[in-house]
Jmol script that loads the backbone (N, CA, C; Angstrom):
load data "model"
ATOM      1  N   UNK A   1       0.818  -1.144   0.002  1.00  0.00           N
ATOM      2  CA  UNK A   1      -0.054  -0.044   0.014  1.00  0.00           C
ATOM      3  C   UNK A   1       0.877   1.250   0.036  1.00  0.00           C
ATOM      4  N   UNK A   2       0.525   2.207  -0.804  1.00  0.00           N
ATOM      5  CA  UNK A   2       1.293   3.497  -0.857  1.00  0.00           C
ATOM      6  C   UNK A   2       0.649   4.540  -0.137  1.00  0.00           C
ATOM      7  N   UNK A   3       1.403   5.581   0.183  1.00  0.00           N
ATOM      8  CA  UNK A   3       0.782   6.837   0.749  1.00  0.00           C
ATOM      9  C   UNK A   3       0.009   7.542  -0.427  1.00  0.00           C
ATOM     10  N   UNK A   4      -1.054   8.168  -0.016  1.00  0.00           N
ATOM     11  CA  UNK A   4      -1.753   9.041  -0.980  1.00  0.00           C
ATOM     12  C   UNK A   4      -0.840  10.231  -1.230  1.00  0.00           C
ATOM     13  N   UNK A   5      -1.152  11.061  -2.254  1.00  0.00           N
ATOM     14  CA  UNK A   5      -0.341  12.199  -2.582  1.00  0.00           C
ATOM     15  C   UNK A   5      -0.479  13.198  -1.375  1.00  0.00           C
ATOM     16  N   UNK A   6      -1.602  13.389  -0.779  1.00  0.00           N
ATOM     17  CA  UNK A   6      -1.729  14.216   0.321  1.00  0.00           C
ATOM     18  C   UNK A   6      -1.007  13.778   1.517  1.00  0.00           C
ATOM     19  N   UNK A   7      -1.007  12.417   1.744  1.00  0.00           N
ATOM     20  CA  UNK A   7      -0.188  11.929   2.838  1.00  0.00           C
ATOM     21  C   UNK A   7       1.319  12.079   2.595  1.00  0.00           C
ATOM     22  N   UNK A   8       1.724  11.980   1.366  1.00  0.00           N
ATOM     23  CA  UNK A   8       3.205  12.195   1.055  1.00  0.00           C
ATOM     24  C   UNK A   8       3.571  13.605   1.307  1.00  0.00           C
ATOM     25  N   UNK A   9       2.705  14.497   1.055  1.00  0.00           N
ATOM     26  CA  UNK A   9       2.972  15.997   1.324  1.00  0.00           C
ATOM     27  C   UNK A   9       3.038  16.167   2.833  1.00  0.00           C
ATOM     28  N   UNK A  10       2.118  15.534   3.642  1.00  0.00           N
ATOM     29  CA  UNK A  10       2.115  15.753   5.008  1.00  0.00           C
ATOM     30  C   UNK A  10       3.475  15.187   5.636  1.00  0.00           C
ATOM     31  N   UNK A  11       3.833  13.982   5.168  1.00  0.00           N
ATOM     32  CA  UNK A  11       5.104  13.483   5.755  1.00  0.00           C
ATOM     33  C   UNK A  11       6.302  14.226   5.331  1.00  0.00           C
ATOM     34  N   UNK A  12       6.242  14.818   4.082  1.00  0.00           N
ATOM     35  CA  UNK A  12       7.394  15.690   3.694  1.00  0.00           C
ATOM     36  C   UNK A  12       7.403  16.947   4.509  1.00  0.00           C
ATOM     37  N   UNK A  13       6.249  17.476   4.779  1.00  0.00           N
ATOM     38  CA  UNK A  13       6.189  18.681   5.623  1.00  0.00           C
ATOM     39  C   UNK A  13       6.813  18.401   7.003  1.00  0.00           C
ATOM     40  N   UNK A  14       6.478  17.277   7.544  1.00  0.00           N
ATOM     41  CA  UNK A  14       7.111  16.903   8.842  1.00  0.00           C
ATOM     42  C   UNK A  14       8.588  16.711   8.772  1.00  0.00           C
ATOM     43  N   UNK A  15       9.048  16.084   7.742  1.00  0.00           N
ATOM     44  CA  UNK A  15      10.438  15.948   7.528  1.00  0.00           C
ATOM     45  C   UNK A  15      11.206  17.229   7.323  1.00  0.00           C
ATOM     46  N   UNK A  16      10.577  18.153   6.614  1.00  0.00           N
ATOM     47  CA  UNK A  16      11.132  19.549   6.468  1.00  0.00           C
ATOM     48  C   UNK A  16      11.115  20.279   7.770  1.00  0.00           C
ATOM     49  N   UNK A  17      10.072  20.074   8.614  1.00  0.00           N
ATOM     50  CA  UNK A  17      10.056  20.688   9.955  1.00  0.00           C
ATOM     51  C   UNK A  17      11.234  20.205  10.746  1.00  0.00           C
ATOM     52  N   UNK A  18      11.524  18.936  10.663  1.00  0.00           N
ATOM     53  CA  UNK A  18      12.798  18.393  11.412  1.00  0.00           C
ATOM     54  C   UNK A  18      14.002  19.063  10.938  1.00  0.00           C
ATOM     55  N   UNK A  19      14.201  19.260   9.592  1.00  0.00           N
ATOM     56  CA  UNK A  19      15.313  19.931   9.034  1.00  0.00           C
ATOM     57  C   UNK A  19      15.458  21.307   9.532  1.00  0.00           C
ATOM     58  N   UNK A  20      14.319  22.065   9.311  1.00  0.00           N
ATOM     59  CA  UNK A  20      14.243  23.524   9.696  1.00  0.00           C
ATOM     60  C   UNK A  20      14.677  23.697  11.208  1.00  0.00           C
ATOM     61  N   UNK A  21      14.243  22.814  12.095  1.00  0.00           N
ATOM     62  CA  UNK A  21      14.566  22.934  13.482  1.00  0.00           C
ATOM     63  C   UNK A  21      15.796  22.143  13.893  1.00  0.00           C
ATOM     64  N   UNK A  22      16.651  21.797  12.901  1.00  0.00           N
ATOM     65  CA  UNK A  22      17.922  21.126  13.073  1.00  0.00           C
ATOM     66  C   UNK A  22      17.800  19.849  13.924  1.00  0.00           C
ATOM     67  N   UNK A  23      16.772  19.124  13.678  1.00  0.00           N
ATOM     68  CA  UNK A  23      16.460  17.861  14.348  1.00  0.00           C
ATOM     69  C   UNK A  23      16.664  16.668  13.434  1.00  0.00           C
ATOM     70  N   UNK A  24      16.949  16.838  12.207  1.00  0.00           N
ATOM     71  CA  UNK A  24      17.059  15.733  11.281  1.00  0.00           C
ATOM     72  C   UNK A  24      18.196  14.852  11.579  1.00  0.00           C
ATOM     73  N   UNK A  25      19.139  15.273  12.347  1.00  0.00           N
ATOM     74  CA  UNK A  25      20.278  14.333  12.784  1.00  0.00           C
ATOM     75  C   UNK A  25      19.900  13.474  14.035  1.00  0.00           C
ATOM     76  N   UNK A  26      18.753  13.897  14.649  1.00  0.00           N
ATOM     77  CA  UNK A  26      18.305  13.249  15.921  1.00  0.00           C
ATOM     78  C   UNK A  26      16.932  12.469  15.605  1.00  0.00           C
ATOM     79  N   UNK A  27      16.291  12.786  14.573  1.00  0.00           N
ATOM     80  CA  UNK A  27      14.975  12.143  14.260  1.00  0.00           C
ATOM     81  C   UNK A  27      14.796  11.623  12.883  1.00  0.00           C
ATOM     82  N   UNK A  28      14.180  10.528  12.705  1.00  0.00           N
ATOM     83  CA  UNK A  28      13.849   9.939  11.410  1.00  0.00           C
ATOM     84  C   UNK A  28      12.435   9.786  11.283  1.00  0.00           C
ATOM     85  N   UNK A  29      11.905   9.849  10.109  1.00  0.00           N
ATOM     86  CA  UNK A  29      10.470   9.626   9.805  1.00  0.00           C
ATOM     87  C   UNK A  29      10.455   9.122   8.356  1.00  0.00           C
ATOM     88  N   UNK A  30       9.938   7.858   8.162  1.00  0.00           N
ATOM     89  CA  UNK A  30       9.904   7.403   6.745  1.00  0.00           C
ATOM     90  C   UNK A  30       8.753   6.319   6.722  1.00  0.00           C
ATOM     91  N   UNK A  31       8.414   6.013   5.435  1.00  0.00           N
ATOM     92  CA  UNK A  31       7.312   5.005   5.194  1.00  0.00           C
ATOM     93  C   UNK A  31       7.954   3.858   4.452  1.00  0.00           C
ATOM     94  N   UNK A  32       7.569   2.682   4.906  1.00  0.00           N
ATOM     95  CA  UNK A  32       7.974   1.436   4.315  1.00  0.00           C
ATOM     96  C   UNK A  32       6.756   0.920   3.566  1.00  0.00           C
ATOM     97  N   UNK A  33       6.720   1.020   2.248  1.00  0.00           N
ATOM     98  CA  UNK A  33       5.508   0.667   1.471  1.00  0.00           C
ATOM     99  C   UNK A  33       5.230  -0.831   1.463  1.00  0.00           C
ATOM    100  N   UNK A  34       6.316  -1.607   1.398  1.00  0.00           N
ATOM    101  CA  UNK A  34       6.128  -3.066   1.385  1.00  0.00           C
ATOM    102  C   UNK A  34       5.292  -3.614   2.500  1.00  0.00           C
ATOM    103  N   UNK A  35       5.545  -3.008   3.683  1.00  0.00           N
ATOM    104  CA  UNK A  35       4.811  -3.505   4.962  1.00  0.00           C
ATOM    105  C   UNK A  35       3.764  -2.468   5.364  1.00  0.00           C
ATOM    106  N   UNK A  36       3.492  -1.360   4.685  1.00  0.00           N
ATOM    107  CA  UNK A  36       2.638  -0.289   5.042  1.00  0.00           C
ATOM    108  C   UNK A  36       2.879   0.190   6.479  1.00  0.00           C
ATOM    109  N   UNK A  37       4.135   0.467   6.802  1.00  0.00           N
ATOM    110  CA  UNK A  37       4.480   0.984   8.074  1.00  0.00           C
ATOM    111  C   UNK A  37       5.116   2.365   8.031  1.00  0.00           C
ATOM    112  N   UNK A  38       4.678   3.183   8.910  1.00  0.00           N
ATOM    113  CA  UNK A  38       5.322   4.541   9.060  1.00  0.00           C
ATOM    114  C   UNK A  38       6.121   4.423  10.287  1.00  0.00           C
ATOM    115  N   UNK A  39       7.383   4.785  10.243  1.00  0.00           N
ATOM    116  CA  UNK A  39       8.314   4.717  11.368  1.00  0.00           C
ATOM    117  C   UNK A  39       8.871   6.073  11.813  1.00  0.00           C
ATOM    118  N   UNK A  40       8.814   6.311  13.069  1.00  0.00           N
ATOM    119  CA  UNK A  40       9.405   7.559  13.633  1.00  0.00           C
ATOM    120  C   UNK A  40      10.428   7.117  14.694  1.00  0.00           C
ATOM    121  N   UNK A  41      11.608   7.718  14.605  1.00  0.00           N
ATOM    122  CA  UNK A  41      12.730   7.400  15.556  1.00  0.00           C
ATOM    123  C   UNK A  41      13.288   8.703  16.118  1.00  0.00           C
ATOM    124  N   UNK A  42      13.579   8.675  17.377  1.00  0.00           N
ATOM    125  CA  UNK A  42      14.211   9.813  18.023  1.00  0.00           C
ATOM    126  C   UNK A  42      15.477   9.255  18.638  1.00  0.00           C
ATOM    127  N   UNK A  43      16.613   9.928  18.330  1.00  0.00           N
ATOM    128  CA  UNK A  43      17.953   9.493  18.842  1.00  0.00           C
ATOM    129  C   UNK A  43      18.619  10.574  19.700  1.00  0.00           C
ATOM    130  N   UNK A  44      19.353  10.062  20.710  1.00  0.00           N
ATOM    131  CA  UNK A  44      20.273  10.946  21.422  1.00  0.00           C
ATOM    132  C   UNK A  44      21.670  10.290  21.234  1.00  0.00           C
ATOM    133  N   UNK A  45      22.443  11.032  20.329  1.00  0.00           N
ATOM    134  CA  UNK A  45      23.698  10.479  19.875  1.00  0.00           C
ATOM    135  C   UNK A  45      23.424   9.199  19.222  1.00  0.00           C
ATOM    136  N   UNK A  46      23.965   7.972  19.808  1.00  0.00           N
ATOM    137  CA  UNK A  46      23.705   6.775  19.101  1.00  0.00           C
ATOM    138  C   UNK A  46      22.720   5.869  19.911  1.00  0.00           C
ATOM    139  N   UNK A  47      22.044   6.516  20.898  1.00  0.00           N
ATOM    140  CA  UNK A  47      21.013   5.852  21.673  1.00  0.00           C
ATOM    141  C   UNK A  47      19.664   6.076  21.209  1.00  0.00           C
ATOM    142  N   UNK A  48      18.880   5.083  20.920  1.00  0.00           N
ATOM    143  CA  UNK A  48      17.492   5.193  20.477  1.00  0.00           C
ATOM    144  C   UNK A  48      16.658   5.558  21.695  1.00  0.00           C
ATOM    145  N   UNK A  49      16.003   6.726  21.653  1.00  0.00           N
ATOM    146  CA  UNK A  49      15.162   7.222  22.744  1.00  0.00           C
ATOM    147  C   UNK A  49      13.743   6.628  22.578  1.00  0.00           C
ATOM    148  N   UNK A  50      13.247   6.724  21.320  1.00  0.00           N
ATOM    149  CA  UNK A  50      11.895   6.288  21.051  1.00  0.00           C
ATOM    150  C   UNK A  50      11.757   5.872  19.610  1.00  0.00           C
ATOM    151  N   UNK A  51      10.959   4.849  19.441  1.00  0.00           N
ATOM    152  CA  UNK A  51      10.600   4.389  18.060  1.00  0.00           C
ATOM    153  C   UNK A  51       9.186   4.102  18.058  1.00  0.00           C
ATOM    154  N   UNK A  52       8.490   4.724  17.094  1.00  0.00           N
ATOM    155  CA  UNK A  52       7.000   4.464  16.971  1.00  0.00           C
ATOM    156  C   UNK A  52       6.749   3.857  15.625  1.00  0.00           C
ATOM    157  N   UNK A  53       5.956   2.832  15.587  1.00  0.00           N
ATOM    158  CA  UNK A  53       5.598   2.214  14.298  1.00  0.00           C
ATOM    159  C   UNK A  53       4.106   2.229  14.185  1.00  0.00           C
ATOM    160  N   UNK A  54       3.585   2.768  13.094  1.00  0.00           N
ATOM    161  CA  UNK A  54       2.167   2.855  12.797  1.00  0.00           C
ATOM    162  C   UNK A  54       1.856   1.959  11.579  1.00  0.00           C
ATOM    163  N   UNK A  55       0.790   1.240  11.703  1.00  0.00           N
ATOM    164  CA  UNK A  55       0.362   0.330  10.482  1.00  0.00           C
ATOM    165  C   UNK A  55      -0.743   1.067   9.738  1.00  0.00           C
ATOM    166  N   UNK A  56      -0.607   1.041   8.411  1.00  0.00           N
ATOM    167  CA  UNK A  56      -1.684   1.584   7.589  1.00  0.00           C
ATOM    168  C   UNK A  56      -2.710   0.599   7.415  1.00  0.00           C
ATOM    169  N   UNK A  57      -3.999   0.818   7.772  1.00  0.00           N
ATOM    170  CA  UNK A  57      -5.043  -0.220   7.618  1.00  0.00           C
ATOM    171  C   UNK A  57      -5.848   0.135   6.392  1.00  0.00           C
ATOM    172  N   UNK A  58      -5.845   1.400   5.848  1.00  0.00           N
ATOM    173  CA  UNK A  58      -6.595   1.747   4.618  1.00  0.00           C
ATOM    174  C   UNK A  58      -6.030   3.092   4.238  1.00  0.00           C
ATOM    175  N   UNK A  59      -6.560   3.783   3.239  1.00  0.00           N
ATOM    176  CA  UNK A  59      -5.966   4.994   2.760  1.00  0.00           C
ATOM    177  C   UNK A  59      -6.018   6.130   3.751  1.00  0.00           C
ATOM    178  N   UNK A  60      -6.878   6.074   4.733  1.00  0.00           N
ATOM    179  CA  UNK A  60      -7.012   7.132   5.771  1.00  0.00           C
ATOM    180  C   UNK A  60      -6.738   6.864   7.175  1.00  0.00           C
ATOM    181  N   UNK A  61      -6.810   5.626   7.567  1.00  0.00           N
ATOM    182  CA  UNK A  61      -6.622   5.217   8.986  1.00  0.00           C
ATOM    183  C   UNK A  61      -5.300   4.485   9.278  1.00  0.00           C
ATOM    184  N   UNK A  62      -4.741   4.838  10.435  1.00  0.00           N
ATOM    185  CA  UNK A  62      -3.491   4.188  10.891  1.00  0.00           C
ATOM    186  C   UNK A  62      -3.766   3.631  12.231  1.00  0.00           C
ATOM    187  N   UNK A  63      -3.192   2.538  12.537  1.00  0.00           N
ATOM    188  CA  UNK A  63      -3.282   1.918  13.847  1.00  0.00           C
ATOM    189  C   UNK A  63      -1.948   1.917  14.499  1.00  0.00           C
ATOM    190  N   UNK A  64      -1.900   2.184  15.819  1.00  0.00           N
ATOM    191  CA  UNK A  64      -0.681   2.166  16.608  1.00  0.00           C
ATOM    192  C   UNK A  64      -0.190   0.735  16.633  1.00  0.00           C
ATOM    193  N   UNK A  65       1.126   0.604  16.487  1.00  0.00           N
ATOM    194  CA  UNK A  65       1.754  -0.743  16.713  1.00  0.00           C
ATOM    195  C   UNK A  65       2.721  -0.796  17.838  1.00  0.00           C
ATOM    196  N   UNK A  66       3.707  -0.090  17.841  1.00  0.00           N
ATOM    197  CA  UNK A  66       4.814  -0.178  18.884  1.00  0.00           C
ATOM    198  C   UNK A  66       5.299   1.238  19.178  1.00  0.00           C
ATOM    199  N   UNK A  67       5.415   1.461  20.472  1.00  0.00           N
ATOM    200  CA  UNK A  67       6.105   2.696  20.863  1.00  0.00           C
ATOM    201  C   UNK A  67       6.953   2.300  22.009  1.00  0.00           C
ATOM    202  N   UNK A  68       8.265   2.646  22.044  1.00  0.00           N
ATOM    203  CA  UNK A  68       9.218   2.227  23.047  1.00  0.00           C
ATOM    204  C   UNK A  68       8.959   3.033  24.317  1.00  0.00           C
ATOM    205  N   UNK A  69       8.575   4.308  24.208  1.00  0.00           N
ATOM    206  CA  UNK A  69       8.352   5.106  25.388  1.00  0.00           C
ATOM    207  C   UNK A  69       7.071   5.922  25.238  1.00  0.00           C
ATOM    208  N   UNK A  70       6.574   6.294  26.354  1.00  0.00           N
ATOM    209  CA  UNK A  70       5.361   7.222  26.279  1.00  0.00           C
ATOM    210  C   UNK A  70       4.027   6.566  26.247  1.00  0.00           C
ATOM    211  N   UNK A  71       2.995   7.310  25.907  1.00  0.00           N
ATOM    212  CA  UNK A  71       1.653   6.923  25.965  1.00  0.00           C
ATOM    213  C   UNK A  71       1.292   5.892  24.762  1.00  0.00           C
ATOM    214  N   UNK A  72       0.541   4.939  25.091  1.00  0.00           N
ATOM    215  CA  UNK A  72       0.155   4.020  24.030  1.00  0.00           C
ATOM    216  C   UNK A  72      -1.181   4.454  23.477  1.00  0.00           C
ATOM    217  N   UNK A  73      -1.351   4.398  22.197  1.00  0.00           N
ATOM    218  CA  UNK A  73      -2.529   4.822  21.546  1.00  0.00           C
ATOM    219  C   UNK A  73      -3.158   3.687  20.838  1.00  0.00           C
ATOM    220  N   UNK A  74      -4.336   3.355  21.185  1.00  0.00           N
ATOM    221  CA  UNK A  74      -4.955   2.152  20.683  1.00  0.00           C
ATOM    222  C   UNK A  74      -6.267   2.494  19.876  1.00  0.00           C
ATOM    223  N   UNK A  75      -6.197   3.387  18.918  1.00  0.00           N
ATOM    224  CA  UNK A  75      -7.323   3.767  18.148  1.00  0.00           C
ATOM    225  C   UNK A  75      -6.705   4.158  16.785  1.00  0.00           C
ATOM    226  N   UNK A  76      -7.655   4.122  15.831  1.00  0.00           N
ATOM    227  CA  UNK A  76      -7.245   4.482  14.412  1.00  0.00           C
ATOM    228  C   UNK A  76      -7.243   6.019  14.415  1.00  0.00           C
ATOM    229  N   UNK A  77      -6.165   6.524  13.765  1.00  0.00           N
ATOM    230  CA  UNK A  77      -5.956   7.980  13.730  1.00  0.00           C
ATOM    231  C   UNK A  77      -5.563   8.385  12.284  1.00  0.00           C
ATOM    232  N   UNK A  78      -5.646   9.641  11.938  1.00  0.00           N
ATOM    233  CA  UNK A  78      -5.186  10.022  10.624  1.00  0.00           C
ATOM    234  C   UNK A  78      -3.715  10.416  10.600  1.00  0.00           C
ATOM    235  N   UNK A  79      -3.110  10.474   9.522  1.00  0.00           N
ATOM    236  CA  UNK A  79      -1.675  10.867   9.439  1.00  0.00           C
ATOM    237  C   UNK A  79      -1.397  12.184  10.005  1.00  0.00           C
ATOM    238  N   UNK A  80      -2.311  13.159   9.881  1.00  0.00           N
ATOM    239  CA  UNK A  80      -2.200  14.452  10.423  1.00  0.00           C
ATOM    240  C   UNK A  80      -2.096  14.358  11.966  1.00  0.00           C
ATOM    241  N   UNK A  81      -2.968  13.584  12.538  1.00  0.00           N
ATOM    242  CA  UNK A  81      -2.943  13.441  13.999  1.00  0.00           C
ATOM    243  C   UNK A  81      -1.621  12.734  14.504  1.00  0.00           C
ATOM    244  N   UNK A  82      -1.123  11.762  13.651  1.00  0.00           N
ATOM    245  CA  UNK A  82       0.138  11.091  13.997  1.00  0.00           C
ATOM    246  C   UNK A  82       1.285  12.159  13.966  1.00  0.00           C
ATOM    247  N   UNK A  83       1.322  12.978  12.979  1.00  0.00           N
ATOM    248  CA  UNK A  83       2.452  13.908  12.881  1.00  0.00           C
ATOM    249  C   UNK A  83       2.361  14.960  14.054  1.00  0.00           C
ATOM    250  N   UNK A  84       1.202  15.315  14.459  1.00  0.00           N
ATOM    251  CA  UNK A  84       1.059  16.194  15.719  1.00  0.00           C
ATOM    252  C   UNK A  84       1.583  15.471  16.908  1.00  0.00           C
ATOM    253  N   UNK A  85       1.252  14.237  17.071  1.00  0.00           N
ATOM    254  CA  UNK A  85       1.672  13.409  18.210  1.00  0.00           C
ATOM    255  C   UNK A  85       3.206  13.306  18.171  1.00  0.00           C
ATOM    256  N   UNK A  86       3.675  12.984  17.111  1.00  0.00           N
ATOM    257  CA  UNK A  86       5.209  12.829  17.021  1.00  0.00           C
ATOM    258  C   UNK A  86       5.897  14.206  17.170  1.00  0.00           C
ATOM    259  N   UNK A  87       5.367  15.242  16.645  1.00  0.00           N
ATOM    260  CA  UNK A  87       6.014  16.500  16.738  1.00  0.00           C
ATOM    261  C   UNK A  87       6.018  16.956  18.241  1.00  0.00           C
ATOM    262  N   UNK A  88       4.931  16.816  18.941  1.00  0.00           N
ATOM    263  CA  UNK A  88       4.797  17.048  20.280  1.00  0.00           C
ATOM    264  C   UNK A  88       5.755  16.293  21.103  1.00  0.00           C
ATOM    265  N   UNK A  89       5.980  15.022  20.742  1.00  0.00           N
ATOM    266  CA  UNK A  89       6.949  14.142  21.508  1.00  0.00           C
ATOM    267  C   UNK A  89       8.309  14.691  21.310  1.00  0.00           C
ATOM    268  N   UNK A  90       8.691  15.003  20.037  1.00  0.00           N
ATOM    269  CA  UNK A  90      10.099  15.509  19.724  1.00  0.00           C
ATOM    270  C   UNK A  90      10.313  16.858  20.447  1.00  0.00           C
ATOM    271  N   UNK A  91       9.356  17.741  20.398  1.00  0.00           N
ATOM    272  CA  UNK A  91       9.572  19.022  21.016  1.00  0.00           C
ATOM    273  C   UNK A  91       9.722  18.875  22.593  1.00  0.00           C
ATOM    274  N   UNK A  92       8.885  18.013  23.131  1.00  0.00           N
ATOM    275  CA  UNK A  92       8.891  17.800  24.610  1.00  0.00           C
ATOM    276  C   UNK A  92      10.295  17.135  25.011  1.00  0.00           C
ATOM    277  N   UNK A  93      10.689  16.115  24.219  1.00  0.00           N
ATOM    278  CA  UNK A  93      11.922  15.382  24.506  1.00  0.00           C
ATOM    279  C   UNK A  93      13.120  16.356  24.429  1.00  0.00           C
ATOM    280  N   UNK A  94      13.213  17.141  23.507  1.00  0.00           N
ATOM    281  CA  UNK A  94      14.491  17.985  23.427  1.00  0.00           C
ATOM    282  C   UNK A  94      14.400  19.220  24.286  1.00  0.00           C
ATOM    283  N   UNK A  95      13.143  19.693  24.576  1.00  0.00           N
ATOM    284  CA  UNK A  95      12.936  20.863  25.545  1.00  0.00           C
ATOM    285  C   UNK A  95      13.420  20.362  26.897  1.00  0.00           C
ATOM    286  N   UNK A  96      13.025  19.061  27.292  1.00  0.00           N
ATOM    287  CA  UNK A  96      13.441  18.552  28.627  1.00  0.00           C
ATOM    288  C   UNK A  96      14.946  18.251  28.636  1.00  0.00           C
ATOM    289  N   UNK A  97      15.517  17.838  27.537  1.00  0.00           N
ATOM    290  CA  UNK A  97      16.905  17.451  27.466  1.00  0.00           C
ATOM    291  C   UNK A  97      17.715  18.766  27.616  1.00  0.00           C
ATOM    292  N   UNK A  98      17.309  19.838  26.886  1.00  0.00           N
ATOM    293  CA  UNK A  98      18.003  21.100  27.003  1.00  0.00           C
ATOM    294  C   UNK A  98      17.917  21.746  28.299  1.00  0.00           C
ATOM    295  N   UNK A  99      16.730  21.544  29.081  1.00  0.00           N
ATOM    296  CA  UNK A  99      16.560  22.025  30.395  1.00  0.00           C
ATOM    297  C   UNK A  99      17.509  21.321  31.341  1.00  0.00           C
ATOM    298  N   UNK A 100      17.631  20.052  31.175  1.00  0.00           N
ATOM    299  CA  UNK A 100      18.525  19.233  32.138  1.00  0.00           C
ATOM    300  C   UNK A 100      19.972  19.530  31.833  1.00  0.00           C
ATOM    301  N   UNK A 101      20.335  19.930  30.637  1.00  0.00           N
ATOM    302  CA  UNK A 101      21.697  20.217  30.284  1.00  0.00           C
ATOM    303  C   UNK A 101      22.129  21.614  30.761  1.00  0.00           C
ATOM    304  N   UNK A 102      21.124  22.478  31.014  1.00  0.00           N
ATOM    305  CA  UNK A 102      21.387  23.841  31.439  1.00  0.00           C
ATOM    306  C   UNK A 102      21.392  24.021  32.969  1.00  0.00           C
ATOM    307  N   UNK A 103      21.072  22.835  33.689  1.00  0.00           N
ATOM    308  CA  UNK A 103      21.110  22.914  35.167  1.00  0.00           C
ATOM    309  C   UNK A 103      22.386  22.373  35.699  1.00  0.00           C
TER     310      UNK A 103
END
end "model"
wireframe off; spacefill off
backbone 0.3
color backbone group
């Protein structure tokens, strides 16, 4: 299953947001079409902080599969909602990390 054109634009927008905020060396976001999985990873140097895998169930719905840390989501959600969840997680993670480094 492929991403729709609209979903590809949304994912690209998120990837560009990572680059603009200089987080692309700490965060990955990509789609694996063979298995219909959307993968988000957050790294601290070489240590994986979080990995989220979402399974695509149809053209509009995604179901949560695995998340190493944080809240578990057991409902179908849109890609837009996923990107907001992931963006919030990234912002929170690096805001807390910067705060602990400054103390």
